[in-house]
N, C-alpha and C positions, 0 to 999 in steps of 0.2 A: 795434555798439559803443556806440550810444547817441547822444543829442542833445548838441550842443555849446552853449556859452553863447550865448544869443540865438535859438537855433533852437526851433521848435515840436516837441513830442513827438508821435510817431505812436501812435494808439490801438492797443492790443494788442501793442505792442513793448516789451520790458523795457528799462528805462533804468538800472537799478541791480541789483547782486547783493549780497545780504547773506550774510555768512559768519560762522559761529560759530567764532571763533578759539580758543575754550577747548577745542574738541573737534576736533582736526585729524585728517585721514585721508589715506591714500595709496591710490589705486586702481591695481592692477597687472594686466596681462594675463599670466597664467601659462599656460605651454604645457600641453598635455593630459597629458603624463607627470608633470609636477609636481603638477598638480591632484589626481591620484589619491592622493598621499601627504600633502596638506595637510589640516589640521583647524582648525575654529573654536577659538579660544583659543590656538593655536600661537604661540610667541614668534618675533619677528622683530627684526633689526637694520636700521636705516635710516640711510643716509648721504645727505646733501643736497649737491648740487653747490655751492651757495652757502656752505656751511659746511665747508670742507676740514678734515679731521682730527677732526671731531666725529661721534660715532655716537649716534643716538637709538634708543630701544627702543619696541616696540609689540607688538600681537598681532593675529592674523587675526580679523576680526569677521564676515565674510561671504564665502562662496564662491558665485559665480554658478551658476545652474542651467542656463544656456544657453551653449553654446560657440559661437564664431564661427570661420569659416575664411577665410583669406586665402591663396589658392594652396593649397599642401599644408601650411600651418601652421595648427594649430587651437589656440585659446586660450580661457580662461575668465577673466572679470573677478573679481578677488579684492580685497576691501576690508580694509585694515589700519588699526586705530585706533592713533594715536601716543600713547604715554603722556605725561602732563603734563610740560611742559618750559618753561624760560624762554628757550630758543633762539629767535632771531629768524627764525621760519619763517612763511610765509603761503601762501595758495592759489596754485597755478600754478608752484611751484618744481619743478625736476627732482630726482628722488630714485631711489636704488637700494635695493631691499629684498632682504635675505638671510633666508630662512626657516631658523630654527634646527631642528636635529634631522633635517634631510634632506640629501641629497647633491645637491640640485638647485640 
């Protein structure tokens, strides 16, 4: 989590994270059935738990090439770019992504 005021920093340990808040993204673990119908550029609707009643828009920018399994559940990491917004969002918020044009 980083050094606190007055503590010495540890070499090789990150003390700060810099985020580009002008280009926000959401990373979603999509199940293997959903992944087969997703496409880069596909439109999405995004709701953020911290902003009830507000829907943001975006598009799929990357579909991971490597699936991971947890028990019998297989997922692939999908990256979604959030379209420019003045909504007060920041890294670490919980979000729900709905892929447009699919029944997933």
